[in-house]
ROSE-4610 file (N, C-alpha, C; in Angstrom, 1 decimal, always signed):
// ROSE-4610
residu = [M/M/M/S/S/S/E/E/E/A/A/A/T/T/T/S/S/S/T/T/T/T/T/T/K/K/K/A/A/A/I/I/I/N/N/N/L/L/L/E/E/E/F/F/F/G/G/G/S/S/S/K/K/K/A/A/A/M/M/M/A/A/A/M/M/M/K/K/K/N/N/N/S/S/S/E/E/E/S/S/S/H/H/H/Y/Y/Y/G/G/G/V/V/V/I/I/I/A/A/A/K/K/K/G/G/G/F/F/F/H/H/H/W/W/W/L/L/L/L/L/L/F/F/F/L/L/L/M/M/M/F/F/F/T/T/T/F/F/F/S/S/S/V/V/V/I/I/I/G/G/G/G/G/G/N/N/N/F/F/F/L/L/L/A/A/A/S/S/S/L/L/L/P/P/P/K/K/K/G/G/G/A/A/A/E/E/E/K/K/K/L/L/L/E/E/E/A/A/A/A/A/A/G/G/G/M/M/M/H/H/H/K/K/K/S/S/S/F/F/F/G/G/G/L/L/L/I/I/I/I/I/I/L/L/L/T/T/T/L/L/L/V/V/V/L/L/L/M/M/M/R/R/R/L/L/L/A/A/A/W/W/W/R/R/R/L/L/L/I/I/I/N/N/N/T/T/T/T/T/T/P/P/P/K/K/K/H/H/H/P/P/P/G/G/G/G/G/G/T/T/T/S/S/S/P/P/P/A/A/A/Q/Q/Q/A/A/A/A/A/A/L/L/L/A/A/A/S/S/S/T/T/T/M/M/M/H/H/H/W/W/W/G/G/G/L/L/L/Y/Y/Y/V/V/V/L/L/L/M/M/M/L/L/L/A/A/A/Q/Q/Q/P/P/P/I/I/I/A/A/A/G/G/G/I/I/I/L/L/L/M/M/M/S/S/S/Q/Q/Q/A/A/A/F/F/F/G/G/G/A/A/A/P/P/P/A/A/A/S/S/S/L/L/L/F/F/F/G/G/G/V/V/V/I/I/I/E/E/E/F/F/F/P/P/P/T/T/T/L/L/L/I/I/I/E/E/E/K/K/K/N/N/N/M/M/M/E/E/E/L/L/L/A/A/A/K/K/K/V/V/V/F/F/F/K/K/K/A/A/A/A/A/A/H/H/H/G/G/G/Y/Y/Y/I/I/I/W/W/W/I/I/I/V/V/V/L/L/L/V/V/V/V/V/V/A/A/A/V/V/V/F/F/F/G/G/G/H/H/H/V/V/V/G/G/G/A/A/A/A/A/A/L/L/L/H/H/H/H/H/H/H/H/H/F/F/F/I/I/I/K/K/K/K/K/K/N/N/N/G/G/G/I/I/I/L/L/L/N/N/N/R/R/R/M/M/M/V/V/V/F/F/F/K/K/K/T/T/T/K/K/K/E/E/E]
num = [1/1/1/2/2/2/3/3/3/4/4/4/5/5/5/6/6/6/7/7/7/8/8/8/9/9/9/10/10/10/11/11/11/12/12/12/13/13/13/14/14/14/15/15/15/16/16/16/17/17/17/18/18/18/19/19/19/20/20/20/21/21/21/22/22/22/23/23/23/24/24/24/25/25/25/26/26/26/27/27/27/28/28/28/29/29/29/30/30/30/31/31/31/32/32/32/33/33/33/34/34/34/35/35/35/36/36/36/37/37/37/38/38/38/39/39/39/40/40/40/41/41/41/42/42/42/43/43/43/44/44/44/45/45/45/46/46/46/47/47/47/48/48/48/49/49/49/50/50/50/51/51/51/52/52/52/53/53/53/54/54/54/55/55/55/56/56/56/57/57/57/58/58/58/59/59/59/60/60/60/61/61/61/62/62/62/63/63/63/64/64/64/65/65/65/66/66/66/67/67/67/68/68/68/69/69/69/70/70/70/71/71/71/72/72/72/73/73/73/74/74/74/75/75/75/76/76/76/77/77/77/78/78/78/79/79/79/80/80/80/81/81/81/82/82/82/83/83/83/84/84/84/85/85/85/86/86/86/87/87/87/88/88/88/89/89/89/90/90/90/91/91/91/92/92/92/93/93/93/94/94/94/95/95/95/96/96/96/97/97/97/98/98/98/99/99/99/100/100/100/101/101/101/102/102/102/103/103/103/104/104/104/105/105/105/106/106/106/107/107/107/108/108/108/109/109/109/110/110/110/111/111/111/112/112/112/113/113/113/114/114/114/115/115/115/116/116/116/117/117/117/118/118/118/119/119/119/120/120/120/121/121/121/122/122/122/123/123/123/124/124/124/125/125/125/126/126/126/127/127/127/128/128/128/129/129/129/130/130/130/131/131/131/132/132/132/133/133/133/134/134/134/135/135/135/136/136/136/137/137/137/138/138/138/139/139/139/140/140/140/141/141/141/142/142/142/143/143/143/144/144/144/145/145/145/146/146/146/147/147/147/148/148/148/149/149/149/150/150/150/151/151/151/152/152/152/153/153/153/154/154/154/155/155/155/156/156/156/157/157/157/158/158/158/159/159/159/160/160/160/161/161/161/162/162/162/163/163/163/164/164/164/165/165/165/166/166/166/167/167/167/168/168/168/169/169/169/170/170/170/171/171/171/172/172/172/173/173/173/174/174/174/175/175/175/176/176/176/177/177/177/178/178/178/179/179/179/180/180/180/181/181/181/182/182/182/183/183/183/184/184/184/185/185/185/186/186/186/187/187/187/188/188/188/189/189/189/190/190/190/191/191/191/192/192/192/193/193/193/194/194/194/195/195/195/196/196/196/197/197/197/198/198/198/199/199/199/200/200/200/201/201/201/202/202/202]
x = [-19.6/-19.9/-21.0/-22.2/-23.4/-22.9/-23.5/-23.5/-23.6/-24.4/-25.5/-24.2/-23.8/-22.7/-21.2/-20.9/-19.4/-19.7/-20.5/-21.3/-21.2/-22.5/-21.8/-20.4/-19.5/-18.5/-17.2/-17.8/-16.9/-17.7/-18.6/-19.2/-18.6/-18.6/-18.3/-16.3/-15.8/-14.2/-14.4/-15.3/-14.9/-15.1/-16.0/-16.4/-14.9/-14.4/-13.7/-12.6/-12.0/-11.2/-11.4/-12.8/-12.6/-12.9/-13.1/-13.1/-11.6/-10.9/-9.3/-8.6/-8.9/-8.6/-8.6/-9.9/-10.3/-9.0/-8.0/-7.0/-6.0/-4.2/-3.2/-2.8/-1.8/-1.1/+0.2/+0.8/+2.3/+3.2/+2.0/+2.4/+2.4/+0.9/-0.3/-0.7/-1.4/-2.3/-3.4/-4.4/-5.6/-6.7/-7.8/-8.8/-8.9/-8.8/-9.1/-7.6/-6.4/-5.4/-5.1/-5.6/-5.3/-6.5/-7.8/-8.8/-8.2/-7.5/-7.3/-5.9/-4.9/-4.2/-4.0/-4.9/-5.2/-6.5/-7.0/-8.0/-7.5/-6.5/-5.6/-4.8/-4.6/-3.8/-4.4/-5.3/-6.6/-6.7/-7.3/-7.9/-6.9/-5.4/-3.9/-3.7/-4.4/-3.3/-4.5/-6.1/-6.6/-6.8/-5.9/-6.3/-4.7/-4.1/-2.7/-3.3/-3.5/-3.6/-4.9/-5.9/-7.4/-6.5/-5.9/-5.1/-4.0/-3.0/-2.9/-3.8/-4.7/-5.7/-6.8/-6.4/-7.1/-6.2/-4.8/-4.1/-3.9/-4.3/-4.1/-5.7/-6.8/-7.7/-8.0/-8.5/-8.1/-9.5/-9.3/-9.9/-11.6/-12.3/-13.9/-14.5/-16.1/-16.9/-16.4/-15.9/-16.0/-14.2/-13.6/-12.1/-12.8/-13.7/-14.2/-14.5/-15.7/-16.0/-15.4/-14.4/-13.2/-12.5/-12.0/-11.4/-11.9/-13.3/-14.2/-14.6/-14.8/-14.4/-12.8/-12.3/-10.4/-10.6/-10.8/-11.0/-11.8/-13.1/-13.5/-13.1/-12.5/-11.2/-10.2/-9.6/-8.2/-9.0/-9.9/-10.5/-10.7/-11.7/-12.2/-10.7/-9.3/-7.9/-7.7/-7.6/-7.3/-7.9/-9.1/-10.5/-9.7/-9.2/-8.7/-7.5/-6.5/-5.1/-5.4/-6.6/-6.3/-6.6/-7.3/-8.4/-7.5/-6.8/-5.2/-4.8/-3.8/-2.6/-3.1/-4.8/-5.2/-5.5/-6.0/-6.5/-4.6/-3.4/-2.2/-1.5/-1.6/-1.1/-2.6/-3.6/-4.4/-4.5/-3.4/-3.5/-1.6/-1.6/+0.0/+0.7/+1.8/+2.5/+2.9/+3.0/+3.9/+5.0/+6.1/+7.0/+8.6/+8.8/+10.1/+10.5/+10.3/+11.2/+11.8/+12.9/+13.6/+14.7/+16.0/+17.4/+17.0/+16.4/+15.9/+17.0/+17.8/+19.3/+18.6/+19.1/+17.8/+18.4/+19.2/+19.7/+18.5/+18.1/+17.2/+15.5/+15.8/+14.5/+14.1/+15.1/+14.9/+14.9/+15.2/+15.1/+13.2/+13.2/+11.6/+10.7/+10.6/+10.0/+10.2/+11.3/+11.2/+10.4/+10.4/+10.1/+8.4/+7.8/+6.6/+6.0/+6.8/+5.8/+6.5/+7.4/+7.9/+6.1/+5.9/+5.0/+3.4/+2.8/+2.3/+2.7/+3.3/+3.8/+3.7/+3.9/+3.2/+2.5/+1.4/+0.3/-0.4/-0.5/-1.1/-0.7/+0.4/+0.8/+0.7/-0.1/-0.5/-2.3/-2.7/-4.0/-4.2/-3.6/-3.2/-3.2/-1.9/-1.0/-2.6/-2.8/-4.3/-5.0/-5.6/-6.8/-6.0/-5.1/-4.8/-4.5/-3.8/-3.6/-5.1/-6.2/-7.4/-8.0/-8.1/-8.4/-7.9/-6.4/-5.6/-5.8/-6.5/-6.9/-7.9/-8.5/-9.9/-11.1/-11.1/-11.9/-11.9/-13.2/-13.3/-13.2/-12.3/-12.8/-13.7/-14.7/-16.3/-15.9/-16.7/-17.2/-17.9/-17.8/-19.1/-19.6/-19.4/-20.4/-21.2/-21.7/-22.2/-21.9/-20.4/-20.0/-18.7/-18.5/-17.0/-16.1/-15.3/-14.0/-13.8/-13.6/-13.2/-12.2/-12.5/-11.6/-10.1/-9.0/-7.6/-6.8/-6.8/-6.1/-7.3/-6.7/-7.4/-7.2/-7.6/-7.5/-6.0/-4.7/-3.5/-2.9/-2.5/-1.9/-0.5/+0.8/+1.9/+1.6/+0.7/+0.8/+0.5/-0.8/-1.0/-0.2/+0.2/+1.7/+2.8/+3.1/+3.4/+3.2/+1.5/+1.6/+0.6/+0.2/+1.1/+1.9/+2.5/+4.7/+4.2/+4.2/+4.0/+2.9/+2.4/+1.0/+1.8/+2.0/+3.0/+4.3/+5.1/+6.0/+6.3/+4.6/+5.3/+4.7/+3.4/+2.9/+3.9/+4.7/+5.9/+6.6/+7.5/+7.9/+7.1/+6.1/+4.8/+5.1/+5.0/+5.0/+6.6/+7.7/+8.7/+9.2/+8.2/+8.5/+7.7/+6.2/+5.6/+6.8/+6.7/+7.5/+9.0/+9.2/+10.8/+9.6/+8.2/+7.8/+7.8/+7.1/+6.6/+7.7/+9.0/+10.4/+10.9/+10.8/+10.8/+9.8/+8.9/+8.0/+8.2/+8.9/+9.1/+10.6/+11.0/+12.3/+13.0/+11.5/+10.8/+10.5/+9.8/+8.8/+9.5/+10.2/+10.7/+12.2/+13.3/+14.6/+15.1/+14.0/+14.2/+13.1/+12.3/+11.3/+11.4/+10.3/+10.1/+8.7/+8.0/+6.5/+6.2/+6.5/+6.4/+4.8/+5.1/+4.0/+2.8/+2.7/+1.8/+0.7/+1.1/+1.0/-0.3/+0.2/-1.1/-1.9/-1.7/-3.2/-3.8/-5.4/-6.2/-6.4/-6.4/-6.8/-7.5/-7.9/-9.4/-9.1/-7.5/-6.9/-5.6/-5.4/-3.9/-3.2]
y = [+58.5/+57.1/+58.0/+57.1/+57.7/+57.3/+57.8/+57.8/+56.2/+56.1/+54.5/+53.3/+53.9/+52.8/+52.7/+54.0/+53.8/+53.5/+53.5/+52.9/+51.4/+51.1/+49.3/+49.0/+49.5/+48.9/+49.1/+50.0/+50.2/+48.9/+48.5/+47.4/+46.1/+46.2/+44.8/+44.7/+45.3/+45.8/+45.5/+45.8/+45.9/+43.9/+43.3/+42.3/+41.5/+41.9/+41.0/+41.4/+42.2/+42.3/+41.4/+41.0/+40.5/+38.9/+38.3/+36.9/+36.8/+37.6/+37.4/+37.3/+37.7/+37.2/+35.8/+35.5/+33.9/+33.4/+33.2/+32.8/+33.4/+32.4/+33.4/+34.3/+34.8/+35.4/+35.6/+35.9/+36.3/+36.3/+37.1/+37.7/+37.9/+37.0/+36.7/+35.4/+34.7/+33.6/+34.3/+33.5/+33.8/+33.4/+34.0/+33.6/+31.8/+31.9/+29.6/+29.1/+29.4/+28.8/+29.2/+30.9/+31.6/+30.5/+30.2/+29.1/+28.2/+27.2/+25.4/+25.9/+26.7/+26.9/+26.8/+28.2/+28.0/+27.3/+26.9/+25.4/+24.6/+24.6/+22.9/+23.0/+24.2/+24.8/+24.1/+24.7/+24.5/+23.3/+22.2/+21.2/+20.3/+20.9/+19.7/+19.8/+21.0/+20.9/+20.8/+21.0/+20.0/+18.3/+18.1/+16.5/+16.2/+17.3/+16.4/+17.1/+17.5/+17.6/+16.4/+15.9/+15.1/+14.0/+13.4/+12.0/+12.1/+12.9/+13.1/+12.8/+13.2/+12.9/+11.7/+11.4/+10.2/+9.2/+9.1/+7.7/+7.7/+9.2/+9.0/+8.3/+8.6/+7.5/+6.4/+5.3/+4.3/+3.4/+2.1/+1.5/+2.0/+1.8/+2.1/+3.3/+2.8/+3.7/+5.0/+5.4/+7.2/+7.1/+6.6/+6.5/+5.6/+4.6/+4.2/+5.6/+6.4/+7.6/+8.3/+8.7/+9.8/+9.3/+7.9/+7.4/+7.7/+7.1/+7.7/+9.0/+10.1/+11.6/+11.5/+10.6/+11.0/+10.9/+9.4/+9.2/+10.1/+10.5/+11.3/+12.9/+13.6/+14.1/+14.3/+13.2/+12.3/+12.7/+12.2/+11.7/+13.0/+13.6/+15.1/+16.1/+15.9/+16.2/+15.8/+14.4/+14.1/+14.5/+14.8/+15.1/+17.0/+17.8/+18.5/+19.1/+18.4/+18.3/+17.9/+16.6/+16.7/+17.3/+18.7/+18.8/+20.6/+20.7/+22.0/+21.7/+20.4/+20.0/+19.7/+19.6/+20.2/+21.6/+22.0/+23.8/+24.3/+23.8/+24.4/+24.0/+22.5/+22.3/+22.5/+23.4/+24.3/+24.9/+26.3/+27.5/+28.2/+30.1/+30.4/+30.1/+30.2/+30.1/+30.9/+31.6/+33.2/+33.2/+33.5/+33.9/+34.3/+33.6/+34.0/+34.9/+35.6/+37.3/+37.6/+38.5/+39.2/+38.8/+38.7/+37.9/+36.9/+36.0/+34.3/+34.2/+32.8/+32.4/+31.0/+30.3/+28.7/+27.9/+27.7/+27.0/+27.2/+28.5/+28.7/+28.6/+29.1/+28.4/+26.7/+25.9/+24.6/+24.2/+25.1/+24.4/+24.6/+26.0/+26.7/+25.1/+25.4/+24.2/+22.7/+22.5/+21.0/+21.1/+22.5/+22.4/+21.4/+22.8/+22.9/+21.4/+21.1/+19.6/+18.5/+18.6/+17.6/+17.9/+18.6/+18.9/+18.6/+18.5/+17.7/+16.3/+15.9/+15.1/+14.1/+14.7/+14.7/+14.8/+16.0/+16.1/+15.0/+14.2/+13.4/+11.9/+11.4/+10.6/+9.9/+11.4/+11.0/+10.2/+11.4/+10.6/+9.0/+9.6/+7.9/+6.3/+7.3/+5.9/+6.0/+6.6/+6.5/+5.5/+5.8/+5.1/+3.6/+3.6/+2.0/+1.1/+1.9/+1.4/+0.9/+2.2/+0.8/+0.4/-0.5/-1.0/-1.9/-1.8/-3.9/-3.9/-3.2/-3.6/-4.0/-4.3/-4.2/-3.6/-2.5/-1.8/-0.9/-0.6/+0.6/+1.7/+3.0/+3.9/+4.5/+5.8/+5.9/+7.6/+8.4/+9.9/+9.8/+10.3/+10.2/+8.9/+8.6/+6.3/+6.6/+7.8/+7.5/+7.5/+7.5/+7.2/+6.7/+5.4/+4.5/+4.5/+4.8/+4.8/+3.2/+3.4/+1.6/+0.9/+0.1/-1.3/-1.1/-0.9/-0.8/-1.9/-2.8/-4.0/-4.5/-6.2/-6.6/-6.7/-7.3/-7.1/-7.6/-7.1/-7.5/-7.4/-7.7/-7.2/-7.0/-7.3/-7.0/-5.5/-6.0/-4.0/-3.1/-3.9/-2.7/-1.9/-2.5/-2.4/-1.0/-1.6/-0.7/+0.6/+0.5/+1.4/+2.3/+1.6/+2.6/+3.3/+3.1/+3.2/+4.4/+4.6/+5.2/+6.8/+6.3/+7.2/+8.1/+7.8/+8.0/+8.5/+8.6/+8.9/+10.5/+10.2/+11.6/+12.9/+13.0/+13.8/+14.6/+13.8/+14.8/+15.9/+14.8/+15.0/+16.1/+16.0/+16.9/+18.5/+18.1/+19.4/+20.0/+19.6/+20.3/+21.1/+19.8/+20.8/+22.4/+22.1/+23.1/+24.6/+24.0/+25.3/+25.2/+24.8/+25.3/+26.4/+25.8/+26.6/+28.1/+28.0/+29.6/+29.9/+29.8/+30.3/+31.2/+30.1/+30.8/+31.7/+31.6/+33.0/+34.5/+34.0/+34.8/+35.8/+34.9/+35.6/+36.6/+36.1/+36.6/+37.9/+37.6/+39.5/+40.3/+39.8/+40.6/+40.7/+40.1/+39.6/+40.4/+39.8/+40.3/+41.4/+41.1/+42.0/+42.5/+40.7/+40.6/+40.4/+40.6/+41.0/+39.6/+38.0/+37.0/+36.8/+37.3/+36.5/+37.0/+38.3/+39.3/+38.1/+37.3/+37.1/+35.7/+35.1/+34.2/+34.8/+35.9/+37.4/+37.5/+37.1/+37.9/+39.4/+40.0/+41.3/+42.2/+43.3/+44.0/+44.6/+44.9/+45.1/+44.8/+44.1/+44.2/+44.6]
z = [-33.2/-32.4/-31.3/-31.1/-30.2/-28.8/-27.9/-26.7/-26.4/-26.2/-26.3/-26.6/-28.2/-28.4/-27.3/-27.6/-27.0/-25.2/-24.6/-23.0/-23.3/-24.5/-24.9/-25.2/-25.5/-25.8/-24.3/-23.6/-22.7/-21.7/-21.3/-20.9/-21.7/-22.7/-23.3/-23.2/-23.2/-23.0/-20.9/-21.0/-18.9/-18.4/-19.3/-19.5/-19.4/-21.0/-21.7/-20.5/-19.6/-19.3/-17.9/-17.3/-16.2/-16.5/-17.9/-18.6/-18.5/-19.0/-18.8/-17.8/-17.0/-15.6/-15.2/-15.6/-15.2/-15.8/-16.3/-17.2/-16.8/-16.7/-16.7/-17.3/-17.1/-18.3/-17.8/-18.3/-18.9/-17.5/-16.8/-15.4/-14.3/-14.5/-13.3/-12.9/-11.8/-12.6/-12.3/-13.0/-13.2/-11.9/-12.1/-10.3/-10.4/-11.1/-11.1/-10.8/-11.3/-11.0/-9.1/-9.2/-7.0/-6.4/-7.5/-6.3/-5.7/-7.2/-6.6/-5.8/-6.0/-5.3/-3.6/-3.3/-1.7/-1.3/-2.3/-1.6/-1.4/-2.4/-1.8/-0.5/-1.0/+1.1/+2.1/+1.7/+3.2/+3.6/+2.6/+2.1/+2.8/+2.2/+3.0/+3.8/+4.5/+6.4/+6.6/+6.4/+7.4/+7.1/+6.5/+5.6/+7.0/+6.8/+7.4/+9.2/+9.8/+11.5/+11.5/+10.4/+10.3/+10.5/+9.8/+9.4/+10.7/+11.4/+12.6/+13.7/+13.8/+14.9/+14.9/+13.3/+13.6/+14.0/+13.9/+14.0/+15.7/+16.0/+17.7/+18.8/+18.3/+18.3/+18.4/+19.7/+20.0/+18.9/+18.3/+17.6/+18.1/+17.5/+17.5/+16.9/+16.7/+16.2/+16.0/+16.5/+16.5/+15.5/+15.3/+15.0/+12.8/+12.9/+12.0/+10.8/+12.3/+11.0/+10.4/+11.9/+11.2/+10.2/+9.8/+8.7/+7.5/+7.2/+6.8/+6.3/+7.0/+6.8/+5.9/+6.7/+6.2/+4.5/+3.9/+2.8/+1.9/+3.1/+1.7/+1.5/+2.0/+1.7/+1.0/+0.9/+0.6/-1.3/-1.2/-2.9/-3.2/-2.4/-2.8/-3.3/-2.5/-3.3/-3.9/-4.7/-5.5/-6.6/-6.3/-8.0/-8.2/-6.9/-7.2/-7.3/-7.4/-7.9/-9.3/-9.4/-11.0/-11.6/-11.2/-12.4/-12.1/-11.1/-11.2/-12.7/-12.5/-12.9/-14.3/-14.9/-16.1/-16.0/-15.7/-15.6/-16.4/-15.5/-15.8/-17.6/-17.6/-19.1/-19.3/-20.1/-20.3/-20.7/-19.7/-19.2/-19.7/-20.0/-20.0/-18.6/-18.3/-17.3/-16.6/-15.9/-15.7/-16.2/-16.0/-16.8/-15.5/-15.7/-14.4/-15.0/-13.3/-13.1/-14.0/-14.1/-15.0/-14.0/-14.2/-13.6/-13.4/-13.6/-13.1/-14.1/-13.0/-14.6/-14.6/-15.4/-15.8/-14.8/-14.2/-12.5/-11.9/-11.6/-10.8/-11.3/-12.9/-13.6/-13.1/-13.0/-13.0/-12.1/-11.0/-10.1/-9.4/-10.2/-9.3/-10.1/-11.3/-12.2/-11.3/-11.1/-10.4/-9.3/-8.0/-7.0/-7.1/-8.3/-8.9/-9.0/-9.9/-10.1/-9.3/-8.3/-6.9/-6.3/-5.6/-5.2/-5.9/-7.2/-7.8/-8.1/-7.7/-7.8/-6.6/-5.5/-3.9/-3.9/-3.8/-4.0/-4.8/-5.6/-5.7/-5.2/-5.0/-4.3/-2.5/-2.7/-0.7/-0.8/-1.5/-1.6/-2.2/-3.3/-3.9/-3.0/-2.1/-1.4/-0.5/+0.0/+1.0/+0.9/-0.3/-1.2/-1.2/-1.4/-2.2/-0.7/+0.3/+1.8/+2.2/+2.0/+2.6/+2.2/+0.8/-0.6/+0.1/-0.1/+0.4/+2.0/+2.8/+4.3/+3.8/+2.6/+2.8/+2.4/+3.3/+3.4/+2.4/+1.4/+0.6/+0.4/-0.6/-0.2/-0.6/-0.3/-0.8/-0.1/-1.1/-1.1/+0.4/+1.5/+2.5/+1.8/+1.8/+1.8/+0.4/-0.1/-1.2/-2.7/-3.0/-4.3/-3.9/-4.3/-4.0/-5.2/-4.5/-5.6/-6.0/-7.8/-8.2/-7.4/-7.3/-6.6/-7.2/-7.2/-7.3/-7.2/-5.9/-6.0/-5.0/-4.9/-3.7/-2.5/-1.2/+0.2/+0.1/+0.4/+0.7/+2.2/+2.9/+4.2/+4.1/+3.3/+3.2/+2.1/+1.3/+0.6/+1.8/+2.6/+3.0/+4.1/+4.4/+5.4/+4.2/+3.1/+2.5/+1.6/+1.9/+1.2/+2.6/+3.8/+4.9/+5.4/+4.9/+5.5/+4.8/+3.4/+2.0/+2.2/+3.0/+3.2/+4.5/+5.8/+6.4/+6.3/+5.6/+5.3/+4.4/+3.0/+2.2/+2.6/+3.8/+4.1/+4.8/+5.3/+6.0/+5.0/+3.9/+2.6/+1.5/+1.7/+1.2/+2.3/+3.4/+4.2/+4.2/+4.4/+4.3/+2.4/+1.5/+0.2/+0.2/+1.1/+0.8/+1.8/+2.7/+3.6/+2.8/+1.7/+1.0/+0.1/-0.8/-1.1/-0.5/+0.3/+1.2/+1.7/+2.1/+2.2/+0.6/-0.5/-1.5/-1.9/-1.8/-2.1/-1.4/+0.0/+1.1/+0.8/+0.4/+0.2/-1.0/-2.4/-3.3/-3.2/-1.7/-2.0/-1.1/+0.3/+0.8/+0.6/+0.0/+0.0/-1.6/-2.7/-4.4/-4.4/-3.9/-4.2/-5.4/-6.1/-7.0/-8.3/-6.8/-6.9/-7.5/-7.0/-7.3/-6.2/-4.9/-4.3/-4.6/-5.5/-6.2/-6.8/-7.1/-8.3/-7.9/-7.0/-6.2/-5.2/-5.1/-4.0/-4.8/-4.0/-4.8/-4.4/-5.7/-5.8/-6.5/-5.4/-6.9/-7.7/-8.1/-9.4/-9.1/-10.4/-10.9/-11.8]
C-alpha cells in the first residue's frame, strides 16, 4: 500500500470517528445531544430568573417589553425541546451502567421522561396563558405563534397558575437529576456524569 493511500485512509478514519461522535453511542452521548442538554439548561435557568424578575415588575411599558422577551425565549425553548426529543427518539440511548437494577433503571427512565414532560408543559402553559389573556405570543415580534385558544379570562387564570407551579416542579426535578448524577459520579464512580461532559477525547 502506498504512503498516499495510507494517509488518505487515516484521514477518512479520523473523519468517520468525528462524525460518529456527533451521535450517541451505547456508552456516551454525542455532541448534538450534549449541546441540546447544556443549551436548554442555560436557557431554562435564564428563563426562570427572567420570569421571576418579570413578575416583580410594576405594570407598564417596561413590563410589556420584558414579557415579550420572556415569551420569545419560551418559544425558542419549546422548539429546542421538541428538537431534542426528536433527536433522542432517532438515536441510540446510552445503556445504564453495570450493576443497575431494573428498579433503578425504571426510576432513571421515569425521571428523564418526566423532565421532558415538564420542559414541554412549561412553555406551552405560558403560551396558552398569554393567548387566553388576549395577548399573542410571538418570536421577538417577528413570527407570531398560531392562536390555539381565544381570549378566555377563566382559562387564563388556570394556565397562569399552571405556569406558576410547573417551573417550581421543574426546578425540583432538575435538582434531583443533578443530585443523582453527582451520586453516580462521586459515590458509585461509574462515569455517568462523564457521558454528558464535553471532552477532547473520550
